[in-house]
N, C-alpha and C positions, 0 to 999 in steps of 0.2 A: 178809403174809397171816396172819390170826389163827386161821383154822380149823385145828384139830389134833385128832387122836384117838390117844391113847396113844402119844405120841412121833412120830406121823406128821403133818407140817405141810403143808397144801395149798400147792402152788406157784402154781397159777393155775387159771382156769376153762378149760373145753374150747375155747371160741371164741378164746382168747388163744394157743393153740398155734401157729397159722399165722404168728405174729409171732416165734416162738422158733426155736431151732436144733435141727435133726435131729441125733441122736446124744447129746443131753443127757438127763439123768434128771429126771423130773417126778413130782410127787405130785398125784393128782386125787381128788376125792370126789363121789359122786353116787349114782344109782340104776341098777340093771340094767334096761335096756330089753328085752333078750333075750339068751339064751345058746345057742350051738350047739356041741355036743361031737362032733367028728369023729374022736375017738380020739387020734391023735397031735397034733391041733390043737384047741384050744378057743378059740372066739371069743365075746367078750362086748361088747355095745354099752352103753357107759356114757353116762348122760344127766345133765347138770346144767342149771341154769337158762339156760345160754348155748348149749347145743347137744349134739350126739352125737359120740362117738368110739369107734372100734373098739379093743378090748383083745385081746391074743392071748397064748396060751402055746404053746410048742413044746418039742422035746426038749432045748433048751438051758436051759429053766427048771428050777428045783429041784422035786423030788417034792412038797414041801409046797405050793408055789404051784399046781402042776397039780392036786393033790388038792383044795385049797380052791376053785379055779376050777370044778372039776367039780360042786361042791355049789351053786354060785350059781343062784338062780332069779329069775324076773322080779320086779322091784320090791324086791329086797333092797338094802339100803343098803351101799355099798362104799367102802372107802378103798384106793387102789391106788398103787403106785410102779413106774415102769418107764422104759425107754429109748424115746424118740421116734424113729420111723423111717418111711420111705416105704413105702406099701403096694404089694405086687406086683400087686394088682388094684384100682385106684382106683375109688371110687364117686363119680361126678361129681354125683350128686343131693344129696350132703352137703357142706356147706362145708368140713368137715375130712376129706373122703373120700379125700384123698391120703396121709393120715397114719394111723398106728396106734401103740399103746404096747405094747411087749414087756414083759410083767410080770416084775418082780423080787420084788414083795411084793403080797399081796392080803389084805384082811381083810373079812369079812362083819360089818359093824358092827351091823346089825339085820336079822333075817329077816322076810320078808313072807308073809302068807297069800295064797292065790289071790284076786286082785282081782275084783270083780263085773263088770268089763269091761276090755278091753285099754286100756292107756294109749297110745293112738295118735291122731293127728289125724283120721284118716278112720274112726274107730270108729263102727259103726252100732248105736246103742243109744238107748232112750227118754230124752228129756230129763229126765223125772222121776227116773230112776235116776242120771243124771249129777249132778243137783242134790242128791240124797240123799247122794251121796258126793262132794260138791263138792271137797273137799281132794284127792281122786284126780283128778277132772276137771281141776283146776288144774295138775296135773303135765304135761298135754299141751303140747307145745312151742308150738302155735299160740296157746293161751290165755295161756301165760306171756309170749309176745311182746307180746300186746295189753296185758296188765297192766303190763308193764315200760315200754311206750310211755306208758301213763297216768302212771307215775311220772316219766318224762322231761317230760311236759307240766306236771306239778305243779312240778317244779324250774324249768322255763323260765318259767312264769307268775310265780313269786316273783322270779326275776331281772329279768324285763322290767319289772314294776311297781315294783320297787325303783329301777331305773334311771330310771323316769319320775317318781320323787318321791312315790310313794304310800306311805301308812302302813298296815301290816298290823295290823288290829284284829279281835278276836273279839266277836261279839254273842251274846246269851243264847239258849240252847236252850229253856229253860222261860220261856214268855211268856204273853201275854194272848190269848184267843180273840177274833178280830174277824170281822165279816161281810165280804161282798163278796169271795168267793174260793171255792176248793174246800173240802171238809170238812176240819176240823182233826183231828189226832190229839190226844186229850185225856188229861191225866195228873192223876189225883185227888190232892188235897192232904191229907196226914194232919193237918197242923197246923190247917188251915182246913176242917173237915168240910163236905162238900157243895159245895165249890168246886174249880175245876180250873185247872191250867195248860194251855197248848196248845203243841205243838211247832211251830216256825216253818215256814210255807210259803215264806217268804223273809225275809231281814233288812231288808225295805223300810223299815219305820218307824224302826228303830234306826239305819240308815245315814243317813237324813235327819236324825235327831237328832245324829249325829256331825258333820254339816255345820253344824247350829246351834251345836254346841260348838266349831267353828272348826278342825277337823282338815284341812279343805280337800280332801285326796285320800285316800280310803279304799279298801282292797282286802281281800278275804277269800275264801278257798276255803271256802265255807260249806255245811254239811249242811242240807238242807231236807226237809220231810215233807208229803205230801198224801194224805189218805184218799179216794182216788178210784179209779174203775175203771181198770184197767191196759191199756196197749197195748204193741205190740212195742217202742216206743221210749220207754216210761215205766216208772218204778218208784215205789213209795210213799215211799221215801227216796232222795234224789238229791243231787248236788253241783253247786253253782254257783260260777263264777268271778265274784265280785260286786264291782262298783266303783261309786264315787260321787265327784263332783267339785263344787267350789264355784266361783262366778263364771264360769260357762260357758254356752254355748249349744249347740245340736245339733251344730254343726260340731266344736266342741272335743272332745266325748265321742266322736263318730264317728271322728274322726281318730286318737285313741288306740286305739280298738278296731280300726281298720284296720291300724295299725302292729303291734299285737299279733298279729292273725291272719296277717298277712304273715310275721312272724317264725316263728310256729308252723309254718306249712306249709313254710317254707324249711328250718328246722332239723330238723324231724321227718320231712318227706317229700321234701325237695329240690325243692319245687314253687315256682315264682315267681308270686306274686300281684301284679298291677300295680295301683298306686294312682294317683289316687283310685278307689274303687269306684263303679260305676254306681249311681245312685239312681232308683228307680221309685216313682211314687206309688201308693197303695193302689188307687185307681180303675182305673189302667191295668193293674195286676196282676190285678184281678178280671175286668175286661172282656176282656183279651187271653189270660189263662191260667187263669181260673176258680179262682184260689188267691191267698191273701195271702203264700204262700211258694213262688212258681213256680220250677220247675226250668228253667233257661235253657240246658241242654246240648243241647236239641233244639227244633225248631220246633213245628208243629201248633198254631198260634195260633187262638183263637176268632174267628169273624167274625159280626157281626150281619147277618142277612138278613131282618130283620122287614119291611122295606119291600118286598122281593121276595115274601115269603110272603103279604103282604096282597093280592097280585094273583091268588092261586089261590082257587078255590071249594072249600076244604078245611076241614071243620069243626074239625079239630085246630088249624089255624093261626088260624082265626077266633076260637075260644074263648080261645086264649092271648092274642091281641092285643086282645081286648075288655077285658082288665083293665088298670088303670093301670100296673102293674109287669110286664105281660106282655112276652115277648120270644121270638123265634125265632133261634137261633144255630147255627153249623155249624163243623166242623173238617174239614180235608182230610187223608186218609192217602194218601201217594203209593204208587203201584204196588201196589195192594191188590186187584186183580181176582181173586186166588186165594182170598180169604176165602170160606169155605163158609157155608151158611145156618145150620148148627149153631154156628159161631163167632160169626156175627152175632147169633144169639139169645142167646148167653152175654153178649155186650157189652150187649145190651138189658137183661138182668137186672142187670148191673152198675150201670147208671145208675139203675135203680129203687131200688137200695139207698140212693141219695142223693136220694130223694124225687121223681125225675123220673117223669112219667107213662109214658114210653116213649122208644124210640130209633128214629128214621127213618133210612134209609140210601139212598144213590143212587150208582150207578156213573157215572163221568164221561161215559161214552159214552151213557148213558141206557138201556142194554140191560137192566139189572137195577135194581129199586127196590122198597122196601117199600110205596110209595104211588104206583105207576106210573100208575094210572088217573086220578089227580088232576093229574099233571104236564103242563104245556103246553110246547111247544117254546120259547116265549119265556122261561118260567121257567128251563128247563134251561140255555139259553144265558146268561141273566143270572147264575145261580148259578155256572156254570163260569167266567164272566168274573171275578166278584168273588173267587173262591177260586183263580183261575188253575189250574184243574183239567184234567188230561189225561184221555184216554179210560179209562186203567186206574187212575185215582185213585178212591178211595172217599170219598164225602162223607157225614158223619154229622151229623144234625140233631136238636136237642132243642127242643121248643116247650113253653112253660109260662106260667102267669099270675103267676109269681114269678121275677123276674130273678135273684135270688140263687140259687135252686134250679137254674135253667138253667145259670148260670155254674159252680156247684159240681159238678153232675153231669158237665158236659162237661170240667171241669178234671180230675176223676178219670179219666174216659175217656181223656183226652189222655195221662196218665201211664201208664195200663195199656197203651195202644197202643204207646207208646214202648218199654216193656219187652218186650212180645210180639214186636215187629218188630225188636228189636235196634238201636234208633235212638240209644242212649246210649253214648257213648264212656267206658268205665270209667276211662280215664286222665285225662280232662278234669275240671278243677275249676272250677265256676262259683260266684263269690261276688259278691253285690250287696246293696244295701239296698232295703227297702220302707219308704216314709215317708208322712207325711200320713194316718195312720189316722183313722177317725172317732173322736171322743172317746167317743161313746155309741152304744149299740144299744137297741132296744126289745124287751123280753121280753113276747111276746103272752100267754104262759101266766101270768106273774106280774103282768102289767098295769102294768109300770113300766120306767123306763130302767135300764140296767145299764152299767157301765164296760167299754169294750173292753179296756183294759189294767188299770188300777186307779184308785181314786178320787183319786189324788194327781198325775195326769198333767196337765201344763199344756196349754192350748189355744193355737192360733195367735192371735197378737195381733189380726189382722184379722178373726177370727171371733168376737171377744168379744161384739159386739152380737147375734149369733145365739143366744147362750146362753139368752136368755129368749124369743126369738121363734120359733126353728126349731132346737132342740137337735141334731137328727139330722144337720144340715148342718155342725156344728162339727167342725173337724179338730184333731187333737192334735199336740203336739210329740213324737211317738213314732216310734221307728225300730226295725226288725228287720233283723238281718243274716241273709241266706239263703244257705246253702251246699248246692248240689246238691239243691234242693227241700226242705231241712229248715230250720226256724228254729233257727239255731245260737246266736243271742243276741238279746236285745231289751231296750229301755230307753226312757227318755223324759227330757225336762226336767220337773221337778216344779213343782207349784204352790207358790209361796212367799208369795203375798198372801192374807191371811186372808179378805178379802171374796170373792175368787174361789173359794177353797176352800169357803166356806160355801154359795155358790150351787150348786156342783157336788154337794155332799153333799145339798143340798135336792132337787135334780133326781133324785138316786138314791133319794129317799124317806126320808132321815134327817130327823127333827125335830131342833131344836137340842139337846134333851135326849138323844136317841139318839146324835147325833154326839159329844156330850161323853162319854157313857158308853162309847162304843166307841173313840174316838180322842182323848179329852180330853188325855192326856199329850202328844200331838203338837201339838194346837191350842193348848194352854197355852204350849208352848215357842215357838210362832210369835209370841207376844206380845213376845219379847225380842230381836228382830233376826235375820232369816233371810236369808242370802245366796242369790242365784239359784243353783240347783244342779240337777244331773241325773246320771244314771248309766246303767248297763247291766249285765246279767248274761248270761254265757255258760253254757250247759248243758255242764258238763264231760263228763258221760256221753255226751251226743249228739256232742260234739266228738270224743271218742275213737272213737265209731262211724264218723264221717266220715273220720277219719285212717286207720283200719284197714280200712274197707270192709265191716264187718259190718253186718247189718241187724237184729240182735237185741241189745238193750241189755244183756241178761244176760251177753253175752260180755265186756263191758268193766267189769263190777263183780265184785270178788272173791267176794262172798257175796250173790247177788241173791235176790229173792223171785220167786214164781210169780204167775200171773194173779190168784189170789185174795189176794195179798199175804202168803201164808204162806211160811215157810222150811222146805223139806223136810228139810234137814240137821238143824236143831236142834228141829224140830217146834214152832216158834213161829208164831202165838201159842198159849199153853197155859193150862190152868186154874191158878189159884193156890189156896193153902190158905184155909180158912174164917177162920183167924186173921188172915191178911193182909187179907181183905175186911172183917172186923169192925173192924180197926184203922183202916181208911180210911172206915168208916161206909157201906159199899157192900153192897147186896143185889141180886144179879143176878136177871134174870127166870127163869133156869134154877133158881136156888136157891129162888125163891118157888114154882115149880111142883113141885119136889121136896118142899118142906115141905107144900104143899097135898095132895099125894098121900099123904104119910105120915100126915096127920091124918085121912084118910078111914077 
């Protein structure tokens, strides 16, 4: 053990004491969690990254030890030496709760001022304050446990892919800004005034070029950046476990990813994932679960009742079904007769946030309904039969002229009901694939096709004729791994044929000149022999979230950003000096406004 302070050398960490012998002398180092002075006895809880241990002084200790122990305050840094012994009053809530260290020597290495909040897992304080003092927040055992699991995942990842024959390669951080994605973070160039680098949203193009270069199997734990609005599970800078392989098809890439995720859950959570994983096509996912990343830990599947709705003289249903993409769909919530009108109204507001016009509901017995006067006995019997609904089951219905909106709103309602009614087993892990995504979507606002994944995704061989005649029916060779309702990783087989790549870029609105300007370095490389290739990227931050059970991505990143992408601890982003801006040839809008005001 290399840690030492003025002749005191640390013997071990706190968590290692249960493997050692009572009666032996040990030296520990860490922080004071708390101190209790009972006069004849002084108790100190020592905290290091591995756990907590009780230290004690009594009348057998030297006056110097007792005097120093009495001065200890919370968060002081300590170096202590003492005899390990059994506690007379064990604390079964602590892993080391049966042990204590009777002090022979204690040093206050560094005194601490009163912290802005207690360093405890259950501390109730604003997130903004904890992020401002993130280095203190990170002392909390729960957060340290998460961050250390992340370290274990990094080590496991490197071991696994090395065993699989992958080559660990780094790709550039400063690159070229390209369209077809989220907004880039731009870096101005001093050498080339008026021109900019872009921070990578992913290593996508570079890893494809590595396949052109013949490296065959690439792996990188890559830092990526996206200047986009944040959510609870997203950050402006994030980490990917990024892989690419040559001479492969979908099965080859997916099987490596399956073996990796199986090993991750076994080694880090002792959870057995059975292989091969289930594969669900995109259409089934959307129609049954209203999501391309469905959580399969519970039921509540969507049911199409459009044909039954057509039998009612009900304007809401008639208007929905008069549209080519109209639909009426339902889900059944078992044993939900206790839902109040207030609760039902809140659920109706929920689906409206996903652009649904409203939410209809019907108790299986027919005694309560939001559209009772339009219901016929025949309709009630038919709906109950299709959904296999009992008298105390609640049936929720969404009708709309856009099938995607109907599916999406019911999909979110499905998840909300599962949470509210406690239908999710927190110990269960559901892992599966979603495959056969559409290659393209149509952006009504922009008036053009957009790529569902990215412009370099290969399409299904049998759908190639549809590329010119009916592009929206073309399926891609893309695949997403879904864990407990989150997209944990996604990838695809890439286009390696120049003609197909040109056709796809043309459909996306790129002229030959624009395609060359944006992706010329890739297209030029494709002239010199490209192997069939494909890959996948796992979101490391999201994977750690799933492994630790936290719902906030900030918990799994040492120094995260807030919703505005700012860092409360360092106060970044911040202004820079006029000299720095002048050197870069940049004049900000704020500087122009200041100059204009000064000239008045």
